[in-house]
C-alpha positions in Angstrom: 0.0 0.0 0.0 1.3 3.4 -1.0 1.9 5.7 2.0 -0.4 8.4 0.4 -3.3 6.0 0.6 -3.0 5.7 4.4 -4.7 9.1 5.0 -8.3 7.8 4.9 -9.6 9.3 8.2 -10.7 12.7 9.3 -9.5 12.9 12.9 -11.0 15.2 15.5 -9.5 15.3 19.0 -10.7 17.4 21.9 -13.5 19.5 20.2 -15.1 22.0 22.6 -17.1 24.3 20.4 -20.4 25.5 22.1 -21.5 22.5 24.2 -19.1 19.8 23.0 -17.2 18.2 25.8 -13.7 17.2 24.5 -15.2 15.2 21.7 -12.9 12.9 19.7 -14.1 11.1 16.6 -12.6 9.4 13.5 -14.6 9.8 10.4 -13.9 7.6 7.3 -13.2 9.4 4.1 -15.0 8.6 0.8 -17.9 7.3 2.9 -21.3 8.6 3.9 -21.4 9.5 7.6 -24.6 10.5 9.3 -24.6 12.6 12.5 -27.6 12.0 14.7 -28.8 13.1 18.2 -31.5 15.2 19.8 -31.9 18.9 18.9 -29.2 20.8 20.7 -26.9 17.8 21.3 -24.0 19.3 19.4 -24.3 17.8 15.9 -24.0 21.2 14.1 -21.2 22.3 16.5 -19.1 19.3 15.5 -19.9 19.2 11.8 -20.3 22.9 10.9 -18.7 24.7 13.8 -15.5 22.5 13.9 -14.8 20.4 10.8 -16.3 22.7 8.1 -15.2 25.9 9.8 -11.6 24.8 10.1 -11.5 23.5 6.5 -12.8 26.9 5.2 -10.4 28.8 7.4 -7.4 26.9 6.1 -8.5 27.5 2.5 -9.0 31.2 3.1 -5.4 31.4 4.5 -4.1 30.3 1.1 -5.2 33.6 -0.4 -3.0 36.7 -0.3 -3.3 39.0 2.6 -4.9 41.6 0.3 -7.7 39.2 -0.7 -8.1 38.0 2.9 -8.9 41.6 3.8 -12.1 41.3 1.8 -13.2 38.0 3.2 -15.1 37.3 6.5 -12.5 36.6 9.2 -12.8 33.2 10.9 -11.2 32.2 14.2 -9.8 28.7 14.8 -12.4 26.4 16.3 -11.9 25.3 19.9 -10.3 22.0 19.2 -7.0 20.3 20.1 -6.3 18.6 16.8 -7.9 18.2 13.4 -6.2 16.0 10.9 -7.0 14.7 7.4 -9.3 17.5 6.5 -10.4 17.9 2.8 -11.9 20.9 1.1 -15.4 21.3 2.5 -18.4 22.3 0.4 -21.3 23.3 2.7 -24.9 22.8 1.4 -26.9 24.3 4.2 -30.5 25.5 4.6 -29.8 29.2 4.5 -32.5 30.9 2.4 -31.0 32.2 -0.8 -30.4 35.9 -1.1 -33.7 37.8 -1.2 -32.4 40.1 -4.0 -35.4 40.6 -6.3 -33.1 40.3 -9.3 -32.1 36.8 -8.3 -34.1 33.9 -9.8 -33.8 30.1 -9.8 -32.3 30.5 -13.3 -29.7 33.1 -12.4 -28.7 31.2 -9.2 -28.0 27.9 -11.0 -26.4 29.2 -14.3 -29.3 27.7 -16.3 -30.2 31.2 -17.5 -26.7 31.9 -18.7 -26.8 28.8 -20.9 -30.3 29.5 -22.1 -29.2 33.0 -23.1 -26.4 31.7 -25.2 -28.7 29.2 -26.9 -31.1 32.1 -27.8 -28.3 34.4 -29.0 -27.2 31.6 -31.5 -30.6 30.1 -32.5 -33.1 32.9 -31.9 -34.8 34.6 -34.9 -34.5 37.5 -35.3 -31.3 37.6 -33.1 -31.3 40.3 -30.4 -27.5 40.3 -30.4 -24.9 38.6 -28.0 -26.1 36.6 -25.0 -26.1 39.5 -22.5 -28.8 41.2 -24.7 -31.2 38.5 -23.3 -30.5 39.3 -19.7 -32.8 41.5 -17.6 -29.9 42.3 -15.3 -28.0 44.5 -17.8 -29.4 47.6 -19.6 -28.9 46.0 -23.1 -31.6 43.4 -22.4 -33.7 44.9 -19.6 -37.1 46.5 -20.1 -36.4 50.3 -20.1 -39.6 51.1 -18.3 -39.1 48.9 -15.2 -35.3 48.5 -15.5 -35.6 44.7 -15.5 -37.6 44.4 -12.2 -40.8 43.3 -13.9 -43.0 45.4 -11.7 -44.2 49.0 -11.9 -44.7 50.9 -8.7 -47.5 53.2 -7.9 -46.8 55.5 -4.9 -49.6 56.9 -2.7 -48.5 60.5 -2.2 -50.8 60.9 0.8 -48.6 58.4 2.7 -45.5 60.5 1.9 -46.7 63.8 3.4 -49.5 65.6 5.1 -50.9 68.2 2.7 -52.2 70.4 5.5 -48.8 71.0 7.1 -45.7 73.0 5.9 -42.3 71.4 5.7 -41.3 73.4 8.9 -44.3 71.8 10.7 -43.1 68.2 9.7 -45.2 67.6 6.6 -43.1 64.7 5.4 -44.1 61.5 7.1 -41.5 59.1 5.6 -39.3 57.3 8.2 -36.0 59.2 8.7 -37.3 62.5 7.5 -37.3 64.6 10.7 -37.8 68.4 10.6 -34.3 69.2 11.8 -32.6 66.5 9.7 -30.6 67.1 6.6 -33.1 65.3 4.3 -35.8 67.9 5.1 -33.4 70.8 5.3 -32.4 70.3 1.6 -36.0 70.8 0.6 -36.6 73.7 3.0 -33.5 75.7 2.1 -33.3 74.8 -1.6 -35.3 77.9 -2.8 -37.6 75.8 -4.9 -40.4 75.6 -2.3 -41.6 77.8 0.6 -40.9 75.8 3.8 -43.6 77.7 5.8 -46.5 77.2 3.4 -48.8 74.2 3.7 -48.2 71.8 0.8 -51.8 72.1 -0.4 -51.2 75.8 -1.2 -48.2 75.1 -3.4 -48.3 76.4 -7.0 -48.1 73.7 -9.8 -44.4 74.6 -10.3 -43.6 74.3 -6.6 -45.5 70.9 -6.4 -43.6 69.6 -9.4 -40.2 70.7 -8.0 -41.1 69.3 -4.6 -42.1 65.9 -6.0 -40.5 65.2 -9.3 -37.6 67.6 -10.0 -34.5 65.9 -11.5 -31.1 66.1 -9.7 -29.6 69.6 -9.5 -26.8 71.0 -7.4 -27.7 73.5 -4.7 -25.8 75.3 -2.0 -27.1 75.0 1.6 -25.3 76.7 4.4 -22.3 77.1 2.0 -22.2 73.3 1.4 -22.7 71.9 -2.0 -25.7 69.4 -2.0 -27.8 67.5 -4.6 -31.5 68.4 -4.7 -33.9 65.8 -6.1 -37.7 65.5 -6.0 -39.3 63.4 -3.2 -40.7 60.7 -5.4 -37.4 59.7 -7.2 -35.7 60.0 -3.8 -38.1 57.5 -2.2 -37.8 55.2 -5.3 -34.0 55.1 -4.9 -33.9 54.8 -1.1 -36.6 52.2 -0.6 -37.8 50.6 -3.8 -34.6 49.4 -5.4 -33.8 47.3 -2.4 -35.6 44.0 -1.7 -38.6 44.5 0.5 -37.7 41.6 2.8 -34.3 43.1 3.5 -35.7 46.3 4.8 -36.0 47.1 8.5 -39.5 46.3 9.9 -40.7 49.9 10.3 -39.5 50.8 6.8 -41.1 47.7 5.3 -44.4 48.6 6.9 -44.1 52.1 5.4 -43.3 50.7 1.9 -46.3 48.3 2.2 -48.6 51.3 3.0 -47.3 53.7 0.5 -46.5 51.6 -2.6 -48.5 49.2 -4.7 -46.6 46.9 -7.0 -48.2 46.0 -10.3 -47.0 44.1 -13.4 -45.0 46.4 -15.7 -47.3 47.3 -18.6 -44.5 47.5 -21.1 -42.9 44.1 -20.7 -45.9 42.3 -19.1 -43.7 41.3 -16.1 -41.1 39.5 -18.2 -38.4 42.1 -17.3 -37.0 42.1 -20.9 -37.0 44.6 -23.7 -38.9 44.3 -27.0 -35.8 43.0 -29.0 -35.2 40.2 -26.6 -38.9 39.2 -26.5 -39.1 39.3 -30.3 -36.4 36.7 -30.7 -37.9 33.2 -30.9 -36.9 29.6 -31.3 -39.8 27.5 -32.8 -42.2 30.3 -31.6 -40.9 30.3 -28.0 -39.1 33.4 -26.7 -36.7 33.3 -23.7 -39.4 34.7 -21.3 -41.7 31.8 -22.3 -38.9 29.3 -21.7 -38.1 30.7 -18.3 -41.8 30.6 -17.3 -42.2 26.9 -18.2 -42.2 24.3 -15.5 -38.6 23.0 -15.5 -39.7 19.4 -16.3 -41.5 20.8 -19.5 -38.5 23.0 -20.3 -36.2 20.0 -20.2 -38.5 18.2 -22.8 -38.4 21.4 -25.0 -34.6 21.6 -24.9 -34.4 17.9 -25.8 -36.1 18.7 -29.1 -33.5 21.3 -30.1 -31.0 19.8 -32.5 -28.3 22.1 -33.7 -24.7 21.0 -34.0 -23.3 24.5 -33.5 -24.5 24.5 -29.8 -24.6 20.7 -29.2 -22.1 20.7 -26.2 -24.0 23.6 -24.6 -27.4 21.9 -25.1 -26.0 18.7 -23.5 -24.9 20.7 -20.4 -28.2 22.6 -20.2 -30.1 19.3 -20.5 -28.0 17.8 -17.7 -28.7 20.8 -15.4 -32.5 20.7 -16.1 -32.6 16.9 -15.6 -30.9 17.4 -12.2 -33.7 19.7 -11.1 -36.3 17.0 -12.0 -34.2 14.3 -10.4 -33.8 16.2 -7.2 -37.6 16.8 -7.0 -37.7 20.4 -8.1 -39.1 19.9 -11.6 -42.2 21.8 -10.6 -40.2 25.1 -10.3 -39.7 27.6 -13.1 -36.5 29.4 -13.9 -38.1 32.8 -13.4 -39.2 32.0 -9.8 -37.5 34.6 -7.5 -35.0 32.8 -5.4 -36.1 34.6 -2.2 -39.5 32.8 -2.4 -37.9 29.3 -2.1 -38.3 27.4 1.2 -35.2 26.4 3.1 -35.4 22.8 1.8 -35.9 24.0 -1.8 -33.0 26.5 -1.5 -30.7 23.7 -0.2 -31.7 21.4 -3.1 -31.2 24.2 -5.6 -27.6 24.7 -4.3 -27.1 20.9 -4.8 -27.7 21.2 -8.5 -24.3 22.9 -8.9 -22.5 20.0 -7.3 -24.2 17.1 -9.0 -22.5 17.6 -12.3 -19.2 18.8 -10.8 -16.1 17.0 -11.9 -14.5 17.7 -8.4 -13.7 14.6 -6.4 -12.2 13.9 -3.0 -13.9 16.8 -1.4 -16.2 16.8 1.7 -19.9 17.6 1.0 -21.6 18.7 4.2 -25.4 18.7 4.4 -27.7 20.1 7.0 -30.8 17.9 7.1 -31.2 17.5 3.3 -34.6 15.9 3.7 -36.3 19.0 5.2 -39.6 19.7 3.4 -39.5 16.3 1.6 -42.3 13.8 1.3 -41.2 10.2 2.1 -41.4 9.6 -1.7 -38.9 12.4 -2.4 -36.5 11.2 0.4 -35.7 8.1 -1.6 -34.5 10.3 -4.5 -32.4 12.5 -2.1 -30.8 9.3 -0.7 -29.8 8.3 -4.3 -28.2 11.7 -4.8 -26.2 11.5 -1.6 -25.0 8.0 -2.6 -24.0 9.3 -6.0 -21.8 12.0 -4.5 -20.1 9.4 -2.3 -19.6 7.0 -5.2 -17.7 9.7 -7.1 -15.0 9.5 -4.4 -16.3 12.2 -2.0 -16.7 12.3 1.7 -20.3 13.0 2.5 -21.2 14.2 6.0 -24.9 14.6 6.8 -26.7 16.0 9.9 -30.0 14.1 9.8 -33.0 12.9 12.0 -35.0 10.9 9.4 -34.6 7.1 9.9 -34.9 6.6 6.1 -31.6 8.6 5.6 -29.8 7.2 8.7 -30.4 3.7 7.1 -28.1 4.4 4.1 -25.1 5.6 6.2 -21.8 3.7 6.0 -20.9 5.2 9.4 -23.0 6.8 12.2 -21.9 9.3 14.9 -24.6 9.7 17.6 -24.3 12.7 20.0 -26.1 13.3 23.2 -27.3 12.0 25.5 -29.4 15.1 26.1 -29.5 18.7 24.7 -27.5 21.8 25.7 -25.4 21.2 28.8 -26.7 17.6 29.0 -25.3 16.8 25.5 -22.0 17.3 23.8 -20.6 13.8 24.1 -20.4 10.9 21.6 -22.9 8.2 22.6 -22.2 5.9 19.7 -19.9 5.5 16.7 -20.2 2.7 14.2 -22.6 1.1 11.7 -26.4 1.5 11.5 -26.9 -2.1 12.8 -24.7 -1.2 15.7 -26.7 1.9 16.4 -29.9 -0.1 16.3 -28.5 -2.6 18.9 -27.1 0.2 21.1 -29.1 1.5 24.0 -28.8 5.2 23.0 -31.9 7.4 22.6 -31.5 7.4 18.8 -30.9 3.6 18.7 -34.1 3.0 20.7 -36.2 5.3 18.5 -34.8 4.1 15.1 -37.4 1.4 14.7 -40.1 3.4 16.6 -43.4 3.6 14.7 -46.3 5.7 15.7 -49.6 3.7 15.7 -52.7 4.9 14.0 -55.3 6.4 16.3 -58.1 4.0 17.1 -60.5 6.8 18.0 -60.3 10.2 16.2 -61.8 13.3 17.6 -65.0 14.7 16.0 -64.8 18.2 14.4 -66.6 21.1 16.0 -67.1 22.9 12.7 -65.4 23.6 9.4 -63.4 26.2 7.7 -64.6 26.1 4.1 -62.0 26.8 1.2 -63.7 27.3 -2.1 -62.2 27.2 -5.7 -58.6 27.9 -4.6 -56.4 28.6 -7.6 -53.3 30.2 -6.1 -50.0 29.1 -7.8 -50.6 25.5 -9.1 -54.0 24.8 -7.3 -56.6 23.5 -9.6 -59.9 24.9 -8.4 -59.6 23.1 -5.0 -62.6 23.2 -2.7 -62.3 21.5 0.7 -63.7 21.8 4.2 -60.9 22.0 6.8 -62.3 20.6 10.1 -62.0 22.7 13.3 -61.4 21.5 16.8 -59.2 18.6 15.7 -55.6 17.9 14.6 -55.7 18.2 10.8 -52.6 17.4 8.8 -52.2 18.7 5.2 -49.7 16.6 3.2 -48.6 15.8 -0.3 -45.3 15.6 -2.2 -43.0 18.8 -2.2 -44.6 21.3 -4.6 -48.1 19.8 -4.6 -49.7 23.0 -3.3 -50.0 22.5 0.5 -48.6 25.9 1.5 -50.5 27.6 -1.3 -53.8 26.1 -0.1 -53.4 26.9 3.6 -51.4 30.1 3.7 -53.2 31.4 0.6 -56.8 30.6 1.7 -57.0 30.8 5.4 -57.5 34.5 6.3 -54.8 36.0 8.5 -55.9 38.0 11.5 -58.6 37.3 13.9 -58.1 34.1 15.8 -55.5 32.6 13.4 -52.0 32.1 14.7 -49.5 31.2 11.9 -46.0 29.8 12.7 -44.0 29.7 9.6 -40.4 28.7 8.8 -38.9 32.2 8.4 -35.6 32.5 10.3 -35.3 34.4 13.6 -33.2 37.5 13.0 -31.0 38.2 16.0 -27.6 39.5 16.8 -25.1 38.2 19.4 -26.8 40.4 21.9 -30.2 38.7 21.4 -31.0 35.7 23.6 -34.1 33.6 24.5 -34.9 36.0 27.4 -34.9 39.1 25.2 -36.6 37.4 22.2 -39.6 36.0 24.2 -40.1 39.1 26.2 -39.1 37.2 29.4 -36.5 39.7 30.3 -39.2 42.5 31.0 -40.9 40.8 33.9 -37.4 39.6 35.3 -36.1 43.2 35.2 -39.3 44.5 36.8 -39.0 41.9 39.6 -35.4 42.8 40.2 -36.2 46.6 40.2 -39.1 46.1 42.6 -37.1 44.0 45.0 -34.2 46.5 45.1 -36.0 49.8 44.7 -34.0 50.8 41.5 -34.8 51.4 37.8 -35.4 48.3 35.6 -32.9 49.7 33.0 -30.1 48.7 35.3 -30.8 45.0 34.7 -30.3 45.2 30.9 -26.9 44.4 29.4 -27.9 46.6 26.4 -28.8 49.6 28.6 -27.8 51.4 31.8 -26.4 48.3 33.5 -24.0 47.3 30.8 -20.3 46.7 31.7 -18.5 49.8 30.3 -15.5 47.8 29.2 -17.3 45.4 26.8 -20.5 47.5 26.4 -22.5 44.6 27.8 -21.3 42.0 25.2 -19.4 39.9 27.7 -16.6 39.5 25.3 -14.2 41.9 23.5 -13.8 41.5 19.8 -10.4 42.4 18.5 -10.3 43.0 14.7 -6.9 42.0 13.4 -7.4 43.4 9.9 -6.2 40.6 7.5 -6.0 37.9 10.1 -8.9 36.2 11.9 -10.5 38.4 14.6 -10.2 37.2 18.1 -12.8 37.3 20.9 -11.7 37.3 24.5 -13.8 37.2 27.6 -14.0 40.7 29.1 -11.6 40.9 32.1 -13.7 43.5 33.9 -17.1 41.7 34.1 -15.6 38.2 33.5 -18.2 37.6 30.7 -21.2 38.4 33.0 -22.0 41.5 30.8 -23.1 43.7 33.8 -21.4 46.4 35.9 -20.1 45.1 39.3 -22.6 47.4 41.1 -25.6 45.9 39.4 -24.5 42.4 40.5 -24.9 43.5 44.2 -28.7 43.6 43.7 -30.3 40.2 44.4 -33.6 38.6 43.8 -34.3 35.4 45.8 -30.5 35.3 46.6 -29.4 35.4 42.9 -28.0 38.3 40.9 -29.2 39.1 37.3 -26.2 37.3 35.7 -26.9 34.1 37.7 -30.5 34.2 36.6 -29.6 34.6 32.9 -27.2 31.6 33.3 -30.1 29.4 34.5 -31.7 26.8 32.1 -35.4 27.3 31.4 -36.2 24.3 33.7 -34.2 25.9 36.6 -35.7 29.3 36.1 -39.2 27.9 36.0 -38.8 26.5 39.5 -37.1 29.7 40.6 -39.9 32.1 39.5 -42.7 29.7 40.6 -42.6 30.4 44.4 -40.8 32.2 47.1 -39.5 35.8 47.1 -38.7 35.6 43.3 -42.2 34.6 42.4 -43.3 36.2 39.1 -46.4 35.0 37.4 -45.6 36.7 34.1 -42.1 35.3 33.9 -43.3 31.8 35.0 -45.9 31.8 32.2 -43.3 32.4 29.5 -41.0 29.8 31.0 -43.8 27.2 31.1 -44.5 27.7 27.4 -40.7 27.4 26.6 -40.6 24.1 28.5 -43.8 22.9 26.8 -42.2 23.1 23.4 -39.2 21.1 24.6 -36.7 23.9 25.2 -36.2 23.3 29.0 -32.4 22.9 28.5 -31.7 26.3 26.9 -30.0 28.9 29.1 -31.9 32.2 29.2 -28.8 34.3 28.2 -27.6 32.0 25.4 -27.0 34.1 22.2 -29.7 33.5 19.6 -26.9 33.0 17.0 -26.0 29.7 18.7 -29.5 28.1 18.4 -30.2 25.4 15.8 -32.9 25.8 13.2 -35.3 23.5 15.1 -34.7 25.4 18.4 -35.5 28.7 16.7 -38.8 27.4 15.3 -39.9 26.0 18.7 -38.9 29.4 20.3 -41.3 31.1 17.9 -44.0 28.5 18.7 -43.5 29.3 22.4 -44.2 33.0 21.7 -47.2 32.3 19.4 -48.8 30.0 22.0 -49.3 33.1 24.1 -51.5 34.7 21.4 -55.2 34.4 21.9 -56.1 32.3 18.9 -58.6 29.6 18.1 -56.8 28.3 15.0 -53.0 27.4 14.9 -51.4 26.9 11.5 -48.0 25.3 11.8 -45.6 24.8 8.8 -43.5 21.7 9.2 -43.0 22.0 13.0 -40.9 18.7 13.0 -38.1 20.5 11.1 -34.8 19.8 13.0 -36.5 17.5 15.6 -35.1 14.2 16.7 -37.5 11.2 16.8 -37.8 11.5 20.6 -38.6 15.3 20.3 -41.3 14.5 17.7 -43.1 12.6 20.5 -43.0 15.6 22.7 -44.3 17.9 20.0 -47.2 15.6 19.3 -48.1 15.7 23.0 -48.1 19.5 22.8 -50.3 19.5 19.7 -52.7 17.1 21.4 -52.9 19.3 24.5 -53.7 22.3 22.3 -56.6 20.5 20.6 -57.8 19.1 24.0 -57.9 22.7 25.2 -60.4 23.5 22.4 -58.0 24.9 19.8 -58.0 23.9 16.1 -54.5 22.8 14.9 -53.7 22.7 11.1 -50.3 21.3 10.4 -48.5 21.2 7.0 -46.3 18.2 7.4 -44.5 15.2 5.8 -43.5 13.4 9.0 -45.3 10.0 9.0 -45.5 10.0 12.9 -47.5 13.2 12.8 -49.8 11.9 10.0 -50.5 8.7 12.1 -51.6 10.7 15.1 -53.8 13.1 13.1 -57.6 13.1 13.4 -58.0 14.2 9.7 -55.7 14.2 6.7 -56.0 16.4 3.6 -53.7 15.0 0.8 -52.8 17.0 -2.2 -51.1 15.7 -5.4 -50.8 13.5 -7.2 -47.5 15.0 -8.3 -45.8 18.4 -8.0 -46.2 21.7 -10.0 -48.9 21.3 -12.7 -49.0 17.6 -12.0 -50.3 18.4 -8.5 -52.7 21.0 -7.1 -55.6 18.6 -6.8 -57.2 17.1 -3.7 -56.4 13.4 -3.9 -57.7 12.3 -0.4 -59.5 13.7 2.6 -60.4 11.5 5.6 -59.0 9.8 8.6 -55.5 8.2 8.6 -57.0 4.7 8.9 -59.0 5.3 5.7 -55.9 6.6 3.9 -54.0 3.5 4.9 -56.9 1.2 3.9 -57.3 2.9 0.5 -53.6 3.2 -0.4 -54.8 5.3 -3.3 -52.1 7.9 -3.0 -48.3 8.1 -2.6 -48.8 9.3 1.0 -51.2 6.4 1.6 -48.6 3.8 0.4 -45.8 5.3 2.6 -48.1 5.6 5.7 -49.3 2.0 5.3 -45.7 0.8 5.1 -44.7 2.9 8.1 -47.4 1.6 10.4 -46.9 -1.9 9.1 -50.4 -2.3 7.8 
């Protein structure tokens, strides 16, 4: 054996990132390794925070110091030794950039290839390939600048006509009377700052609203004057709405209506690009086709001059279909994809890649997948491995754990009770082990023998949103109703599009929690308010003292608990603040006690400890106790109150949101895949919570693929039979037992196999 062939293990010794307790593992290369364990046990800390992070850091260090200056700096993970690392390619669940110019086609290079095909074969030709792109002036519609939408601004939302500028007529966020934005208008000489806007002359009104850019001198400083409407368009409308701050987004939603651009009909392209056709189809038509149909259309094109390009394009489009995304279209904005869809779209790039001997690292690739689609995903993971790559997968689904060559099970619990390796070996070895995962691997939920009767219905009539085909269905109330079907069959369109938001409906979706290092479960859930009030009342001082983001913050680290040292080109270093020793508060604040504990000690408690602490005695606080009970209810008893939100896993974040929404007074709860990121043992706890909600008289509607949730449902609504235009129909409604007995749908077949019927 050649000495070079002896390096066939990735060795990790003494990993201590987040909650890992000196973890040491040996991972075989060119094999498929699955990491399992309850939510919060340390899987992501080991795979992403240690192995992937160090691989990326080492690659970044190969660049010149100049280039490194433009890259995010990464510090070395807290680990004694890492050996045998290979280049890591991370395929995570981060939503794709919400830039409104980014589509599925631009994100996967399918558009780039399609543009070249049209530039060569399109009649009449519009010119070179960039003349078919809506992201460059040569191809974009001149009216909407390639955005596809026209904006209509409600002027009454921009200003109050009865006031003058000096009285604060402009009502746009950021436009204060004494600020520069308003002073430019007031001192420009084009309008009278003391005259109500309704009394402006036509010329004054035009200059105020629409005047083009012109240089003016204000207080002997050269400034640029521009009308209010173009200023608003540049400041707010050229950015993606989802990326705006909440109060600015609310203003934009009030003031602006978006309609399809009348010139390009929403296609984003100019007339020359739209006039160029291949067999009667222009590039906008091609991008609007369902990808599975587009793949068939491209197959019909036969032209030797672009044969190699057509072969690559066909391969890319077939990969979409193979990965279960054939129902998308290339013009779908990438910001509208779910986390699971975004992850699979990123996979497309790697499937045809000629790279080998790299590590592909996946974060729950089966998220949002129906059991039927999971089989396809398993095939793709195996294909990547068989090309000679190391595949590392963080996963909870038994169907994917089953195909692993090697399993690493972390636990035994979550948070402080986790962070150790409970098992390392084969799938059969895991099954025989007495770990929590091993015991639950063959667990099967049984069908309910008696289902609850509905107390009413929520009628949905003739739903046609997205791919729905005139669907009419009565959603039962007062029961646990599961809406299922393959990915892309129309579940979210039916529920989120047809159930009115507002009175009595509490919707918990999959959008990520945004939070900085300063945010933690106590601040996010509002728990910190009653805690601060209790401390202030007990000590006769102001509540602001007990906030690390306010008056009580340690002056040395500004309440962060750590000091970040930016070392320019090199990785930044974070060190624990010497003054407060990481407690985040001034020493004087820590002298104030509640029930014998100071504020930093309370924030270091787990949810379970804090629940007991605030339940009785001198620290008793009904408001704090109620929030803590809800957090424990959703299975977050192990989280510490002051843990930064940035360290929470995806499943933990969604359950934190669920804890907050449970406090809302609602009769109908709509949950979108609440089992995301949950271990088999945690799913049991979630089902208990859902049953308790229903028993308390609530109606629970769950969009879900997890077979254990379907088995425990009172009523199932199954959409399909396929995805995209092959779906959008109601294929079954009834009890789980009837679905299993009929076996008339894909869901029915998989559920029958699951419960052993």
